[in-house]
N, C-alpha and C positions, 0 to 999 in steps of 0.2 A: 768384388771387394770383400774384405774380411772384417770381422768384428773386432780384431785386435788393433785396428787403425785408431790412433788417438785423435787425429784431426783429419777431417775430410777436405780434400782439395776443392776449392770453390768451383773452378772450371766453368763459371758463368760470370759474365760481366755484371757488376751491381748496377741496378737501375735506380734513379732518384724516386723517392716516395714509395718504394716497393715494400708492401707489408711482409711480415715474416712468413705467413702462410704461402704467399706467392713465391717467395724465394725458395721455400721448401718444395713447392710444386716443380719449379724449374730444376732444382737439384735432382728430384726424382726422375724427371724426363731425361736430364743430361746423363744420368747413370743407368739408362735403359730399363727403368721400372715402369710397370703398367699402372700402378696406383701408389698413393702415398703410404698406404699400409705396408705394401711390399718393401718400399724404401725404408720405412721406419724399422722393419724387422732386420734389415741388413746393417744399419749403422749402429755404432756404439752409443747407447743412451744410458743415462743414470738410472732411469726407471721407465720401462716400456709399458707400464699399466696405463691403458687409455690414453696413450700419447697423442694419437691423431685427434681424438675427441677433445682433449684438453687444449691442443694447439688451435683447433677451430674456435674454441671459446676464449682465445686470447691469453693462454697460459703456455708454459714450457718453452718460451722463446730462448731461455738460457742454453738449452740443448742445441738449438739451431745456431745460436751465436758461437758456441764452442766448436761446432762442427764446421761452420763456414768461415770463421774468423771475421765475422761482421760484428760490430759493436752492439751489445745488448740494448743500449739506450737508443740506438738508431732503429732497431727492429721494433721496439716498443713504441717509439714516437711515430713510426709509419703505420702501425697496426691499430685496429680498433680493439681496445682492451677494456674489460669490465672492471668497474670500481664500485665502491659503496654508493656513490651518487648516480651512477649510470655508465654509459659507454663513452670512452675518451679516445680521441684521435688527434694527433699533433698538438697535444696540450689543450684541446677544446672539448667541452662536454657536448657530444653530438647526439646523445639520446639519454633520456631519464629512465627508461625501462631496461630491464635485463633481458630483453627479447633475444633469444638465440638466433632468430632469423636475421636480425641486424648484425649480429656478431660474426656469424660463420656461413650463412647460406646465401645472402643477397649478393648478386654480381651482375654487372652490365658491361657492354663492350662498345667502344667507338671503332667502327671498321677502319677509318682513316688512321687512327692511332695505331691500330694493329698492323696495317700495311706499312706505316712509317717505321715501326719497330723492326719489322722483318727486313726492310730495305737497308736500314742503317746498322744492323748488328751482324756480327760474324757467328759462325757456328751453325749447328742444325736449326732449321726454322722453328721446329716445335718448341724449343726451350727458350725462345727469346721473350723478353718481357712484353706483356700485352695489356696490363692493367695500370690504372693510376689511382692514387689515394682518394680522389674525389668521386670515383666510381662507386665507392663503398657506402656513401652517404645517401640515404633514400630520398632526401629532399632535393638533391642535385640531379637534374634530368638532362643536361646538355653538356657537351664537351667544350671547355673554355678555349681550346686550341683551334679546333676546326669549325665550331659553331653548329655542329649537328647534334641531334638528340641521341642519347645513348640507347643501345639495343639491349633489351633485357630478355627477349625470347627469340627462339629460332623462327624466322618468317615462314619456314616450310612446315615444320611439325608443331609449332607453338610450344616447344619444350623450353622451360625456364633455365637460365644459366645459374650454375652453382659454383662456389669456390673449390669444390672438390674436383672439378674438371681440370685435368692437368694442362690441356691445350685447347684454346678456343678457336683455332683456325678452322675446324670442321666439326659440325654437329654429329651426334650419333646417328642421325638419319642420313648423313652424307652431304648435307648442304654446306657449302663453303661461305663463310661470312665476309671474306675479302672482297667479294663482288657486290656486297650489299651497300647501298647508300641511303642513309636515313635522311629525314627532313632537315633542311638547313634553317636555322633560326637567326634573325637579325641581331645585331649588337645590342640595340636598345631592349629587345625582347628577352635577352638572357642576362640582364644586369643583375638580377637577383641571384642566379647561379654563380655569376662572377664574383659577387660579394662574398658568398659562402666559400668559394674556392680560395679567395684571397685571405680569408681568416684562417684557412688551413695551411697557408704558406706556400701554396702551389701556384700562385699567380699574383698579380699586382693587388695590393691591399687598397680597398675602397672604403673610405671613411663614411660613417653615418652617425648623426648626432644621437639618435634614439636607439638603434639596434646595437651600437657599440657598447652600450651600457648593460646589455643582456648577455647571457651565455649563448653559445652557438645553437643549442637545442631550442631555447626560448625564442631566439631571433628567427630561426627557421619556422617554428610553429606559428608565430605571429604573422610572418610574411605569407605563409600558406593560407591562413584563415582570412586575414584582411584582404589579401589579393583575390581570394575566391568571392568574398562579399562584394568587393569592388567590381568584379566582372559580371556576377550573376545576381546580385542583390540578396534578398532574404532567402530565396530558394537556391541555396548553394549546391553546386554539383560536387559530390563527394570526391575526395582525392583519388580513391581507387578507380573511379570511373573516368578520370581525366587521362587523355593520352599524354605521352611524354612531352610533346610540343606544347600542349595546353598547360601542363604543369610548369613548364619553363616560363610561359607568359604569365601564369598566375603568380609565381614568385617575383617576377619583375613588377607586376602591378602592386603587390604587397610592399615591395621595396619603395616604390614611388609614393604610395599613400602614407607610409610611415615617416617620410621626410617632413621636417618641420612639424613634428608631432606636438600637440594634437590638432593643429589648424586644418591640415588637409584631411585628417581623419574625420573631423567634425563636418567638413564639406561633404564627405561621402555619406555621413549620417543624414545630413539635410536632404540630399538627393533621395535617399531611401524613404524619408518622411514625405517628400513631395510625391513619390510614386505610390504611396499607400492610400487607399480610399478611406474616407472619413469613418465609415462603419467598422473598419478594422483597425482603428487607432489605438492599439495596445502594443506593449513591447514585443509580444510574440508576432503580432501582425505587421509591425514596422521592421523589426530587426531580424526576425526569423531565427535561423540557425546560429547567427552570431551570438545572441544572448544565451542560446542553449549551450553553446560551446563554453562561454564564460561561466555559466552556472555549473556545468559538469566538472570543469577543471578546478582543482584546488591549488594550482600553482600561484604562488605569491607574485611571481614576475609579471603576471597578467593584470595586476592591480591598476596600473596606469590606464590600460584599455577599459577595464571595468569602470573606473572613475569617470572616464570620458563618456561612456555610454550612459551611466547613471545620471550624470549632469544633463545630458541631452534628453533623457526621459523626463526628469523633473521639470525641464524648461518647456518641453513641447507636447508631452503625452499626458492626458488627463489621468490622475491617480484615482482609482476606485478600490473598493474592497476586494475585487477580483484581479487587480493588477499584479501580475507576476513578472519579476525580473531576476534573472540568474537563478531560476527555480525557487525564489523566495518572494515575499510580498514587497512590492516597491513602495517604500515609505520615504517621505521627504523630511529628512532631518528629525526634528522633534514633532513631526506631524504623523498622524495615522488616520484611519478611516473608522467609521462606525462598524463596518463589517469586520475589520480586524479586532476591534474591541469585543464584538459579539462572539467571534471565534474564541477569544481569550476567556470570556465569561461563560461560554457554553449556552448562549441564548440566541434568539433571533435579533437581527439588526433593528427591527421595528420595536422590540421590547427595550433595547438599549436606548433608542431615540426617545421613547416615552419616558423612561426613568430619568434620563439625562435632562429632559425638559422639565420634569416634575421637580428635580433637585436644583433647578435654575442654573444648570451647567451650560446649556445651549438653548437656543430659541426653538419653539415647536417647529417640527419639520414635516414635510409630506410623507406619505406612506412609504414610497420607494426611496429610501434615504440611505441605503447601506454604503453607497459610494461617497458620502459626505466626508470631506477631510476635516478633522478636528484636532486640537492639540493633544499631544501624547500624555499630558498631565491628567487627562480625564480617566486614564486607565485605572489609577489607584483608587479613587472614590467609587467608581462603578464596580470594580472588582470586589471591593469590600462590601458594597451593598448586595451584590448577587451571591456572595458567600453567606450572607445572613438570611437570604430568602431562597425560595424554591418554587417550582411550578406545581401544577395540580398533581401530576403523576408522582413527582418526588414527594409531595405532601402525603399522598396515599401510602407510599412506602414508609415514610417516617412514622405515620400513625399506625401502620400495620393493618390497613384496610384495603378493600378492593376499590377500583375506580367507580364501580357502580354504587357502592355504599357512600363514597365521597360525594357523588352527585345527589344521592338521597339526602345527605346531611346539608348540602347546599340548598336543596329544594325546601327542606324544613327550616332554613335560615339559622341552622346551628353553626355552620361555617360560612364566612362571607364569600360571595361570588367575586368580589373585588375589594381591595382595600384602598383607602384614599392616601395620596401622598402629594403634598403641595397643591391641593385643590383638584388633582386629577386622579381618576380611578384606574388602577392597573389590574386588569382582569386576570384571574387564575394565578395569582402570585401570593405567597404566604410567607410570613416570617417564621423562622424556625423556633424562636423563643416563644412566639404566640402558640404554636402547635404544642410545645412542651407544657405551657400553662393549661392548654385545653386538656391534655392527658391527665394532668394533676387534678383538674376539676372533675374528671370522670371517676378516677379511682380514689381520690382524697387520701393518698398515701396509705392505702390498705396494706396490711402486713404481707410479706412475701412467704409463700409456702411452696413445698416441693410436690405435694399431692393435693388435689382439690378436696376441700372439706365435704362431708356427706351432704347431699342435697344441693350442691353448687355445681356450676358448669360454666364454661366459657360462653361468651356472647353468641358465637356461631352455634355451639351446641344447644344453647337455650332457645335459639330460633326454631330448632327442630322439635324440642320438647314442649315448648309453651305456645307454639304457633303465633309468635310475635315477631315482627320484623326487626332486623338488626338496627335500623334507624330509630325505631320506636324505643328499643332498649337503651341505645346511646342517649336519646333525648330524655328518657326517664332517669338515667344516671345523672345527667347534667342538671335537671330540674329538681332532683331530690326525691322523686317518686319511689325509686329503689336505690339501694346502696351496694357498692362493691364489697363483698365479704373478704376477699383476699386477692392477691396477685400471684400468678403462677411464675415461679422462678425459671429462668431459661427462655422465656418469651419476651416480646417487646411490644410496645404500643397497645392498641385495643385488644390484641390477642391474648395478653396476659391477665386481663380483668376477669375475675370470677364473680358470678351473681347467683343469688338464691333463686332457683327455678320456681318455688312456690310463691315467693314475693313478686316475681315477674308476672306470673299468672294472675295474682290477686291485685297487684298495683297498677298494671297497664291494661287499658281497655283494648278489646279485640277490634282492630281497625278494618278488617276485611269486609267487603261488601257481602251481606248475607245472601244475596240473590245469586252469587257466582262462587265458583270453587276452582282453584287452579289445579293443574294436573297432579302435582305432588300431593296436594291435600286430598284430591279424589282417590289417589292410589292408597293413601293411608286409611281413608274412610272405608274403602272396599277390601283392604287387606291384600292388595296385589301390587305388582310392580308397575312402574311408569310405562314401560313398553306395552303392558297389557291394556292400560287405559288408552294408549295411543291406538292400539288395534281395535278396541271397542269404538273409538271415535271414527276410525277408518271404515268399519263395517256399518256405521250409521246407528249403532246402539246408543250413542251419546252425541248430542249436537254441540257444535262449537260456537261460542260467542266471544266477545271481547269486553274487557272492563278497563276503566281508566284508573291507573295507579297514580301515585304522586310524581312519577317520572314519565311514564308513557302508557300507551294502550297495550294490554297483554291478552293473548288468547286465554279464554277461560271456559269452564263448563257450567251449565246451569245447575244450581244446587238441588233444585227439586227433581230434576231428571236423575241425578246421581243417587239421591236418597231413594227415589222410586225404584231404580235399578237394584239398589242394595236390599230393598225390602222384598224383591221378587227373586233375586238370584244370590247365590253365595258360593264362594270358592272353598276348596279343601283347607287352605291355610287358615281362613277365618274360623272354620268349624273346629280345627285343631286347637285354636286358642280358647274356645268356649269351655274346654274341659278343665277341671280343677288341677289336673296334672297334664299339662299340654303334651301332646304326642306329635309325631311327625306327620306332615300332610300326606305323605305316601301311604301311610296306614289308613288314613281317612278315605283316600281314593280306593284302596283295596276293599274296605268294608262297604262302600257304596256300590262298587261293581258286584260284590258278592250278593248284595241285596237286590240286584237287578235294576238299579237306578242308572240310567244313562245321562250323560251331560246334556243340559239344555243348550249350552254353547260349547261346541267341540273345541278343544284346545289345539294349539299349534306351537311352532318354535318360539314365537314371541307373544303367545296368548295362553293364559292359564284357563283351564276348563271351568265352567260355571254350572252349578246344579240348581234345580228348583229348591228354594230355601225351605219351604214348608216340609216337603217330603224328605229332604236331606236331614233336617233337624230331627224329624221323627225317627229316622233310621239310627242316627247317632245316639239319640236318647235311649233307644232300646239296647244298643250295643254297649254303651258306656254309661248306663244309668247311675251306677254307683260312683262315677267320677264327674258327674255333672254338678255344677254349682246348685245350692239349695233353691234359689229363685228360678233358675232355668229348669230344674228337675220338676218343680211343681207346675210349671206352665205346660 
């Protein structure tokens, strides 16, 4: 044929419910073409760009109508076409997704329909109609005329059928489908498929009080899921794992359960509840994948099913803080649980129960009370209360102190361990306004500065300079023993307070036990690093004991041993500090080695070398006599 032909002779007898792509396939076969693409290249088209691909996706039917003299409306009505809402067939919305597999790839065969077409038609066998419109809908698995399940793959090579195949009489592997006989399904078992076929106009229309109010896609989805739950309970066998005959029976079961909705549906839920053991009495344990499906889907058409399941949960399943339904917390109208309020407030359910009882909102409850159902009106007062309060760690962050210092302040009774509310004590809970008043009591609105005044330091720095604990400094500020000289701009909480280091040393008593010395203090006393003190302890030069602090027992060194060690040995760094003009410790090492003095304690990677103090000081005095302090030079 030539491209100058304005209209193509049909030369095939039109078949009822034949999609546009099927008609195009038969035309290609009738005109001795091996593929649709070859046929599309021979016929006159308005635009050849991606014609086959566009036709597979439900477009370009106007070219087929012009060539074959078949009404465009008829082709569109018989074909699955994509729209903004989904895929449409015969005026019914058969799918909500724009899945290309549903539009152009999926195909199944009824061997008896194929044989009947070949027996009743004239012309070459290969180009006779062999498909029906209901074969294109994935939820229909049986032939409504012959009662056999549809064949979707070749029984020999398991190759799936596609609409791009021009003739289904024989597979590419050579297997002929005409001799195949699939499983026959009874009339009652295929009532679901018959209902869907009737809605497409290819069979008798079956009325249904509930499904008729839904679109085709929603009705098919509800029949599939409800039927699966009716047959297998909470452990539903997935649709992809069901054989075609099982799918047909599943749709029939869903059709039957949805009749007289929701009565028969509630009977099914009652059976699921009776089959569930008491220890698994939760929506997930009772309804399984049914409630998961209702939770994953956002389709508003499923709301009647959701409402029926929710009413059944409220009536029969205990509601607790962990009760989940449709991937959300299962709440009964204006009721909630203490666990739900606890998650809303960001605290534990026990804390919510204690505060609610102290505020006379509920009666006192046992410890494990997170599942207690309470009125939803409790959310507002409890949420307002917890917005004004905080726990211990949040209090530490608000004050700008560590958790260890917070425990020290509690041990000194500067901060309360618990505050009273309604005659009950709520441990480790602080009001934010009280913490703000505590900060004001510490700094007494001292002026803000950008640079610390001379002789002042932050509390953390004053701890290292004055050898006073941070708890003692905070207590001194609170009791008026010392005063804050300024506040450092850019900081917050206790970290912004600046104190006079001389006033701290003079006004606060040294609290440490005189018989013991902590490792940092011992390191400062010997002029070495903390790892060096640790190695001396490891080698047995210093013995370890423990001392009781205000918080706990801590490892400590005996002061007399440390002082005796310092009187006997000295490190190069300490000798370097003795000079009026301090020099580097390396120079001291060089001078001592030049004088022939060997270390009494040999150094290592984590241990500084120590020399005999008397001999080392004599050598340094001789070398740096003019740089020694007057008192040290005379001795």
